[in-house]
N, C-alpha and C positions, 0 to 999 in steps of 0.2 A: 516474575520480577523483571522489570525493565532494565536492559543494559543500555547505557547511554554512551555512545562512542565519541561524542563531541565534548571537549574539555570544558567549554563554557556552556552551561545549560541556560535556558531562558524560559520565561513564562509560557510562550507559545509552544515550545517543544514539550513542556510538561503537560499542557492541555492536550496536545496532539497525542501524546503517549496514553493519557487517560482514555481518550476516545478510541484509540486503536485497541487497547486492551479490552474495552467494552465490546467492540465488534468482533474481535478474535474469539471471545467467549460465545457470543451469539452464533457465530458461524462455525463453532466447534473446531477451531484451528489451534487448539492447545498443544498439539503435537509438534508445532513449529517452534524453533529456537529463534526468537526475534530480538534484534538490536535496533536502536533508534539513534538518529543523528541529524544535526543541522548540516546542510551542505548544498552543493550546487546540483541542480537538476536541469533537464532540458528547458530551453527558453520559454516554451509554451506551457510549462507545468509548474505547479506549486508544491508537489510532493511526488515521490517515486518509491516503488517497492522493487527491490532487487532480491532475487531468490535463487536458491539451489535446491531443486526438488529432491534430488538424491540424498543430500545431507539434511534436508528439512530445515534449512537455515534461511533467514531473510533479514534484510535491513530495510527499515522504513525511514526514508529520508525526507525531512521537511526542508523546503527551500529556505535558506537564511533570509531571503527577501521575498517571502511568499506574499501574495496579494491579501491584504486585510479584508477585502470584500468577500472572499470565499471563506465560509465558516470552517474552522479547523475540524469540526465534527464531520462535515462533508468530505474533507480531504482524507481523514482517517477512514471513513466508511469506504470510500473509493479504493484506497490502497489495500484495505483488507479484502475487498471483493476481488481485486487483482490477484491476491494470494489464494483466494478460494479457487480461482480458475487456473492457477499455475500448473497443476498437473496436466490438465487438458491442453493448455497452450504449449507446453513442452512436448507432449506427444504429437500434437498436430504439426509441429515444426518439421517433421520428416516429410510431410505431404503438402504443406502450404507455405506461402511466403509470410514473412513477419508482418507485412502490411495487412494481409488477409486475416491473419489470426488476431491482430490488434483491433481491426474494425469489428470483427465478430465478437470478440471479448467485450469491447466497449458497448456494443448494442445490448449485451446481456447485463453488463454493469449498470448502464443507464436505466434499464428496467428495474433492476433490483434496488437501485438507489431510492426509488419512489416507494417501495413497499417495506423496506427494512428500516426500523427506527433505532 
């Protein structure tokens, strides 16, 4: 069941949640406690996944002014793939810079984006 942290829901957020829940099932990430919200993300992003691997909790944030040109399905898939790699990224943080981990994670995510439907 989706927990919505934003007081005002909108159609885009509801579609984003639907797609996220689809990919969470496909990727077998049902052990995570996920919340969803509209909010601010980095200027070059349309969505963001914030997580705590120890608590197994995550927040999927859809930018309140996300680009309509990027399908919500793709945004949801990308953020769920970020969560798939969360344990690895967290463990690598002891050995690599955030920039190195982010580049490596996104190379994997970009490959998986093409093969997961």
